[in-house]
Kinemage of the C-alpha trace (Angstrom):
@kinemage 1
@onewidth
@group {chain A} dominant
@subgroup {mainchain}
@vectorlist {calphas} color= white
{ca unk a 1} P -45.338 96.585 120.542
{ca unk a 2} L -44.624 97.423 116.791
{ca unk a 3} L -41.810 96.237 114.528
{ca unk a 4} L -42.799 98.456 111.435
{ca unk a 5} L -45.085 101.170 110.726
{ca unk a 6} L -46.619 102.447 107.242
{ca unk a 7} L -47.421 105.707 106.692
{ca unk a 8} L -49.124 106.912 103.718
{ca unk a 9} L -48.461 110.689 102.827
{ca unk a 10} L -49.933 112.941 100.146
{ca unk a 11} L -48.567 116.156 100.900
{ca unk a 12} L -51.780 117.092 103.019
{ca unk a 13} L -51.781 118.654 106.329
{ca unk a 14} L -53.528 115.381 107.765
{ca unk a 15} L -50.981 113.324 106.318
{ca unk a 16} L -48.377 115.446 107.756
{ca unk a 17} L -50.018 114.937 111.249
{ca unk a 18} L -49.991 111.217 110.527
{ca unk a 19} L -46.231 111.412 109.973
{ca unk a 20} L -45.714 113.368 112.957
{ca unk a 21} L -47.657 110.556 114.984
{ca unk a 22} L -45.821 107.602 113.119
{ca unk a 23} L -42.769 108.825 114.145
{ca unk a 24} L -43.470 109.308 117.597
{ca unk a 25} L -44.349 105.932 117.665
{ca unk a 26} L -41.394 104.810 116.137
{ca unk a 27} L -38.965 106.374 117.760
{ca unk a 28} L -40.721 105.470 121.150
{ca unk a 29} L -40.199 101.944 120.208
{ca unk a 30} L -37.144 102.061 117.942
{ca unk a 31} L -39.736 101.009 115.187
{ca unk a 32} L -38.858 100.678 111.457
{ca unk a 33} L -41.063 103.149 109.358
{ca unk a 34} L -42.109 102.917 105.877
{ca unk a 35} L -43.314 106.030 104.206
{ca unk a 36} L -45.753 105.390 101.092
{ca unk a 37} L -46.785 107.893 98.764
{ca unk a 38} L -49.470 106.972 95.897
{ca unk a 39} L -49.925 109.706 93.188
{ca unk a 40} L -53.175 110.113 92.233
{ca unk a 41} L -55.065 112.573 90.037
{ca unk a 42} L -57.028 114.914 91.820
{ca unk a 43} L -60.641 115.945 90.925
{ca unk a 44} L -60.036 119.385 92.521
{ca unk a 45} L -57.321 121.970 92.735
{ca unk a 46} L -55.046 121.355 96.086
{ca unk a 47} L -52.704 122.930 98.116
{ca unk a 48} L -49.697 120.691 99.535
{ca unk a 49} L -47.795 120.948 102.882
{ca unk a 50} L -44.444 121.484 103.278
{ca unk a 51} L -44.536 124.512 101.340
{ca unk a 52} L -44.295 122.426 98.168
{ca unk a 53} L -47.077 123.990 96.420
{ca unk a 54} L -50.322 123.153 94.586
{ca unk a 55} L -51.284 120.431 91.980
{ca unk a 56} L -53.699 121.442 89.138
{ca unk a 57} L -56.541 119.442 88.170
{ca unk a 58} L -55.153 119.219 84.646
{ca unk a 59} L -51.546 118.350 86.027
{ca unk a 60} L -50.341 115.808 83.813
{ca unk a 61} L -48.949 111.775 85.218
{ca unk a 62} L -45.339 113.504 85.044
{ca unk a 63} L -45.982 116.050 86.705
{ca unk a 64} L -47.613 114.420 89.540
{ca unk a 65} L -44.824 111.715 89.763
{ca unk a 66} L -42.244 114.783 90.349
{ca unk a 67} L -44.572 116.379 92.720
{ca unk a 68} L -44.935 113.088 94.168
{ca unk a 69} L -41.183 112.668 94.775
{ca unk a 70} L -40.759 116.071 96.361
{ca unk a 71} L -43.453 114.701 98.917
{ca unk a 72} L -41.735 111.575 99.654
{ca unk a 73} L -38.384 113.617 100.080
{ca unk a 74} L -40.253 115.995 102.455
{ca unk a 75} L -41.388 113.487 104.548
{ca unk a 76} L -38.392 111.278 104.640
{ca unk a 77} L -36.411 114.609 105.552
{ca unk a 78} L -39.162 115.339 108.382
{ca unk a 79} L -38.599 111.457 109.818
{ca unk a 80} L -34.853 111.942 109.683
{ca unk a 81} L -35.262 115.242 111.568
{ca unk a 82} L -37.314 113.312 114.042
{ca unk a 83} L -34.661 111.096 114.924
{ca unk a 84} L -35.899 108.017 112.583
{ca unk a 85} L -33.012 106.019 111.284
{ca unk a 86} L -35.051 102.902 110.282
{ca unk a 87} L -36.379 104.246 107.122
{ca unk a 88} L -37.880 103.622 103.824
{ca unk a 89} L -39.551 105.144 101.149
{ca unk a 90} L -41.927 103.689 98.174
{ca unk a 91} L -43.748 105.568 95.614
{ca unk a 92} L -46.531 103.387 93.529
{ca unk a 93} L -48.936 103.518 91.610
{ca unk a 94} L -52.810 102.492 92.104
{ca unk a 95} L -55.701 102.959 93.657
{ca unk a 96} L -54.747 104.606 97.113
{ca unk a 97} L -56.810 102.538 99.476
{ca unk a 98} L -55.694 98.929 97.463
{ca unk a 99} L -52.035 100.261 97.171
{ca unk a 100} L -51.637 101.247 100.948
{ca unk a 101} L -53.335 97.727 102.211
{ca unk a 102} L -51.039 95.654 99.626
{ca unk a 103} L -47.921 97.692 100.576
{ca unk a 104} L -48.875 96.747 104.311
{ca unk a 105} L -49.384 93.397 103.423
{ca unk a 106} L -45.571 93.184 101.136
{ca unk a 107} L -43.410 95.073 104.218
{ca unk a 108} L -45.192 92.993 107.042
{ca unk a 109} L -46.290 95.850 108.895
{ca unk a 110} L -47.855 95.643 112.305
{ca unk a 111} L -49.808 99.077 112.156
{ca unk a 112} L -50.684 101.862 109.253
{ca unk a 113} L -51.051 105.588 110.642
{ca unk a 114} L -53.075 107.331 108.139
{ca unk a 115} L -54.625 111.042 108.089
{ca unk a 116} L -58.132 111.138 108.100
{ca unk a 117} L -58.546 113.200 105.333
{ca unk a 118} L -56.192 113.975 102.245
{ca unk a 119} L -55.632 115.246 99.188
{ca unk a 120} L -58.661 113.692 97.437
{ca unk a 121} L -60.901 114.584 100.096
{ca unk a 122} L -63.854 115.900 97.874
{ca unk a 123} L -64.026 112.741 96.362
{ca unk a 124} L -64.145 110.584 99.172
{ca unk a 125} L -67.495 112.347 100.544
{ca unk a 126} L -69.094 110.486 97.812
{ca unk a 127} L -67.274 107.015 97.628
{ca unk a 128} L -65.616 106.661 100.599
{ca unk a 129} L -62.489 108.149 102.001
{ca unk a 130} L -58.895 105.925 101.780
{ca unk a 131} L -58.919 106.141 105.553
{ca unk a 132} L -61.988 104.563 105.781
{ca unk a 133} L -61.373 101.836 103.507
{ca unk a 134} L -57.934 101.136 104.640
{ca unk a 135} L -59.501 100.630 108.020
{ca unk a 136} L -61.782 98.183 107.228
{ca unk a 137} L -59.736 96.306 105.062
{ca unk a 138} L -56.082 96.290 106.183
{ca unk a 139} L -54.191 93.005 107.479
{ca unk a 140} L -52.921 95.074 110.764
{ca unk a 141} L -53.531 97.923 113.105
{ca unk a 142} L -54.760 101.161 111.719
{ca unk a 143} L -54.540 104.343 113.554
{ca unk a 144} L -56.414 107.188 112.011
{ca unk a 145} L -54.987 110.709 112.874
{ca unk a 146} L -57.104 113.772 112.452
{ca unk a 147} L -55.862 117.339 111.958
């Protein structure tokens, strides 16, 4: 059914759950998986999944990028451990929702598997969540995974 699936990860538990679902779908259908990370400046302290640590409110862009590299590396390793062989990783700067949609178009994906809430959860209450924006604007199917 799917030829290529995009899964955005931000280090949150919900993103980790989304990755698990994306891997399950990809493995069942021998589908290519694109793991995307969009580093963003957070408005609150955040604890990351995969035992990576925390992100401080005042973290520099360089610190966020280094942490982002760890997030994508852990996600990639987790996908490989789940038997995913057709795998691509992308780290891209920009507005998370817009970047996810742009990458979906650029990679020609059939589906996006996204966590319902990520690290920018507090901001999402005010201006709308990334998953909500993606689900309304994506050029493909969107599967939203809640924790």
